[in-house]
TORVEXBA-77191 format. One line per field, with one value per atom (N, C-alpha, C): residue number from 1; atom name; x, y, z. Coordinates in nm, 2 decimals, padded with zeros to 4 digits. Each point is the difference from the previous one (the first is absolute). Last residue first. Example, Ala and Ser with C-alpha at 12.3 -4.5 7.8 and 13.67 -1.06 7.14 Angstrom:
num <- [2 2 2 1 1 1] $
atomo <- [N CA C N CA C] $
px <- [01.28 00.09 -00.08 00.03 -00.09 00.09] $
py <- [-00.22 00.11 00.11 -00.57 00.12 00.12] $
pz <- [00.71 00.00 00.08 -00.01 00.00 00.00] $
end
This chain:
num <- [83 83 83 82 82 82 81 81 81 80 80 80 79 79 79 78 78 78 77 77 77 76 76 76 75 75 75 74 74 74 73 73 73 72 72 72 71 71 71 70 70 70 69 69 69 68 68 68 67 67 67 66 66 66 65 65 65 64 64 64 63 63 63 62 62 62 61 61 61 60 60 60 59 59 59 58 58 58 57 57 57 56 56 56 55 55 55 54 54 54 53 53 53 52 52 52 51 51 51 50 50 50 49 49 49 48 48 48 47 47 47 46 46 46 45 45 45 44 44 44 43 43 43 42 42 42 41 41 41 40 40 40 39 39 39 38 38 38 37 37 37 36 36 36 35 35 35 34 34 34 33 33 33 32 32 32 31 31 31 30 30 30 29 29 29 28 28 28 27 27 27 26 26 26 25 25 25 24 24 24 23 23 23 22 22 22 21 21 21 20 20 20 19 19 19 18 18 18 17 17 17 16 16 16 15 15 15 14 14 14 13 13 13 12 12 12 11 11 11 10 10 10 9 9 9 8 8 8 7 7 7 6 6 6 5 5 5 4 4 4 3 3 3 2 2 2 1 1 1] $
atomo <- [N CA C N CA C N CA C N CA C N CA C N CA C N CA C N CA C N CA C N CA C N CA C N CA C N CA C N CA C N CA C N CA C N CA C N CA C N CA C N CA C N CA C N CA C N CA C N CA C N CA C N CA C N CA C N CA C N CA C N CA C N CA C N CA C N CA C N CA C N CA C N CA C N CA C N CA C N CA C N CA C N CA C N CA C N CA C N CA C N CA C N CA C N CA C N CA C N CA C N CA C N CA C N CA C N CA C N CA C N CA C N CA C N CA C N CA C N CA C N CA C N CA C N CA C N CA C N CA C N CA C N CA C N CA C N CA C N CA C N CA C N CA C N CA C N CA C N CA C N CA C N CA C N CA C N CA C N CA C N CA C N CA C N CA C N CA C] $
px <- [06.12 00.10 00.14 -00.49 00.10 00.13 -00.57 00.17 00.06 -00.48 00.07 00.14 -00.33 00.09 00.03 -00.40 00.11 00.05 -00.30 00.03 00.11 -00.16 -00.11 00.02 00.32 -00.10 -00.12 00.39 00.05 -00.14 -00.02 -00.01 00.03 00.06 -00.16 -00.02 00.45 -00.04 -00.17 00.20 00.08 -00.05 -00.12 -00.05 00.02 00.26 -00.15 -00.10 00.47 00.00 -00.15 00.06 00.02 00.01 -00.08 -00.11 00.03 00.36 -00.11 -00.11 00.33 00.03 -00.11 -00.06 00.00 00.03 00.08 -00.14 -00.04 00.45 -00.05 -00.15 00.17 00.10 -00.06 -00.10 -00.11 00.07 00.24 -00.11 -00.11 00.46 -00.02 -00.13 00.06 00.02 -00.03 -00.01 -00.12 00.01 00.36 -00.06 -00.15 00.35 00.04 -00.12 -00.19 00.13 00.02 -00.37 00.08 00.12 -00.54 00.16 00.07 -00.49 00.06 00.15 -00.26 -00.02 00.08 -00.08 00.13 00.00 -00.39 00.08 00.13 -00.31 -00.02 00.07 00.04 00.06 -00.03 -00.20 00.15 00.08 -00.48 00.02 00.18 -00.16 -00.02 00.02 00.04 00.12 -00.03 -00.33 00.11 00.12 -00.41 00.02 00.09 00.03 -00.01 -00.01 -00.10 00.17 00.01 -00.43 00.05 00.15 -00.25 -00.01 00.04 00.06 00.08 -00.03 -00.27 00.13 00.10 -00.42 -00.03 00.15 -00.06 -00.04 00.04 -00.01 00.13 -00.03 -00.37 00.11 00.13 -00.35 -00.02 00.10 00.02 00.03 -00.02 00.13 -00.09 00.03 00.36 -00.09 -00.09 00.20 00.01 -00.09 00.22 -00.10 00.01 00.34 -00.05 -00.12 00.21 00.06 -00.05 -00.16 -00.06 00.08 00.16 -00.15 -00.06 00.40 -00.01 -00.10 -00.03 00.05 00.04 -00.20 -00.09 00.05 00.29 -00.10 -00.11 00.29 00.09 -00.09 -00.17 00.02 00.04 -00.03 -00.12 00.01 00.36 -00.01 -00.13 00.12 00.10 -00.05 -00.23 -00.04 00.09 00.15 -00.13 -00.05 00.36 00.03 -00.09 -00.09 00.07 00.02 -00.15 -00.09 00.04 00.28 -00.04 -00.11 00.23 00.08 -00.08] $
py <- [08.77 -00.05 00.10 -00.21 00.11 -00.03 -00.19 -00.01 00.14 -00.08 -00.01 -00.02 00.27 -00.12 -00.01 00.26 00.00 -00.14 00.25 -00.15 -00.01 00.42 -00.07 -00.16 00.33 00.04 -00.10 -00.04 -00.02 00.02 00.12 -00.12 -00.06 00.45 -00.03 -00.15 00.16 00.02 -00.01 -00.05 -00.12 00.04 00.31 -00.14 -00.10 00.41 00.03 -00.14 00.02 00.00 00.00 00.05 -00.15 00.00 00.42 -00.09 -00.15 00.32 00.05 -00.12 -00.04 -00.06 00.05 00.15 -00.14 -00.06 00.47 -00.04 -00.14 00.13 00.03 -00.01 -00.06 -00.11 00.04 00.32 -00.13 -00.11 00.39 00.01 -00.09 -00.03 -00.01 00.02 00.06 -00.15 -00.02 00.43 -00.05 -00.17 00.28 00.05 -00.08 -00.08 -00.06 00.05 00.14 -00.06 -00.10 00.39 -00.07 -00.07 00.19 00.01 -00.05 00.02 00.13 -00.01 -00.36 00.02 00.12 -00.16 -00.02 00.01 00.03 00.11 -00.01 -00.35 00.09 00.14 -00.37 -00.04 00.12 00.03 00.01 -00.02 -00.09 00.15 00.02 -00.47 00.09 00.14 -00.24 -00.05 00.09 00.05 00.06 -00.03 -00.25 00.14 00.09 -00.43 -00.01 00.14 -00.08 -00.01 00.00 -00.01 00.14 00.01 -00.44 00.11 00.15 -00.34 -00.03 00.10 00.05 00.06 -00.06 -00.13 00.14 00.06 -00.48 00.04 00.16 -00.19 -00.04 00.05 00.06 00.09 -00.01 -00.30 00.11 00.11 -00.43 00.00 00.13 00.00 -00.07 00.00 00.01 00.07 -00.08 -00.12 -00.01 00.10 00.03 -00.01 00.00 00.08 -00.15 -00.02 00.43 -00.07 -00.13 00.24 00.05 -00.03 -00.13 -00.06 00.06 00.18 -00.12 -00.05 00.37 00.04 -00.13 -00.01 00.04 00.03 -00.13 -00.11 00.05 00.31 -00.07 -00.09 00.26 00.06 -00.09 -00.14 -00.03 00.08 00.00 -00.14 00.02 00.39 -00.01 -00.17 00.11 00.11 -00.02 -00.22 -00.06 00.08 00.19 -00.13 -00.07 00.36 00.06 -00.13 -00.09 00.06 00.04 -00.13 -00.10 00.05 00.32 -00.05 -00.13] $
pz <- [12.62 -00.08 00.05 00.19 00.02 -00.09 -00.01 -00.02 00.04 -00.03 00.13 00.00 -00.37 00.02 00.14 -00.30 00.07 00.06 -00.39 00.04 00.10 -00.12 -00.06 00.03 00.09 00.09 -00.03 -00.27 00.16 00.07 -00.42 00.01 00.11 -00.08 00.00 00.01 -00.03 00.14 -00.02 -00.39 00.10 00.12 -00.32 -00.04 00.11 00.00 00.05 -00.01 -00.17 00.16 00.04 -00.48 00.07 00.15 -00.22 -00.02 00.06 00.02 00.09 -00.02 -00.30 00.13 00.10 -00.45 00.02 00.12 -00.08 00.01 00.03 -00.08 00.14 00.02 -00.43 00.08 00.14 -00.31 -00.03 00.09 00.00 00.07 -00.02 -00.18 00.15 00.04 -00.44 00.01 00.17 -00.20 00.00 00.05 00.00 00.08 00.02 -00.36 00.13 00.11 -00.44 00.01 00.13 -00.01 -00.11 00.04 00.20 00.01 -00.13 00.07 -00.03 00.00 00.14 -00.15 -00.03 00.45 -00.05 -00.16 00.28 00.02 -00.06 -00.02 -00.08 -00.01 00.29 -00.11 -00.12 00.43 00.04 -00.16 00.02 00.01 00.01 00.00 -00.12 00.00 00.40 -00.08 -00.14 00.30 00.04 -00.07 -00.08 -00.04 00.06 00.14 -00.15 -00.07 00.49 -00.03 -00.16 00.12 00.05 -00.02 -00.07 -00.09 00.02 00.32 -00.12 -00.10 00.39 00.02 -00.11 -00.02 -00.02 00.04 00.03 -00.14 00.00 00.42 -00.09 -00.13 00.28 00.05 -00.09 -00.06 -00.05 00.05 00.15 -00.13 -00.08 00.54 -00.09 -00.18 00.43 -00.06 -00.07 00.47 -00.12 -00.08 00.51 -00.07 -00.16 00.33 00.00 -00.08 00.14 -00.12 -00.03 00.35 -00.10 -00.11 00.42 -00.02 -00.13 00.21 -00.10 -00.02 00.23 -00.14 -00.08 00.45 -00.11 -00.16 00.39 -00.04 -00.10 00.18 -00.08 -00.07 00.35 -00.13 -00.11 00.45 -00.07 -00.15 00.29 -00.04 -00.09 00.22 -00.12 -00.05 00.38 -00.09 -00.14 00.40 -00.05 -00.11 00.22 -00.08 -00.08 00.28 -00.12 -00.09 00.45 -00.10 -00.13 00.34 -00.06 -00.10 00.22 -00.08 -00.06] $
end
């Protein structure tokens, strides 16, 4: 039992330690460019739609883009604050 608990603790420590490493500027820029590219592709897919369906598609693409950028910022500049 102690061995299993120790292994679980080590595994969780490794998982959380990976999140503590900040991104480099190159990694940040590469990821930001990928997110922008994904947004453009998603928005281009909306061009074949019309009226309300197009509006919804564009809004969803913008939403995904904003979430991805927010998550990227959180990875790049992690905060010690818990909200």
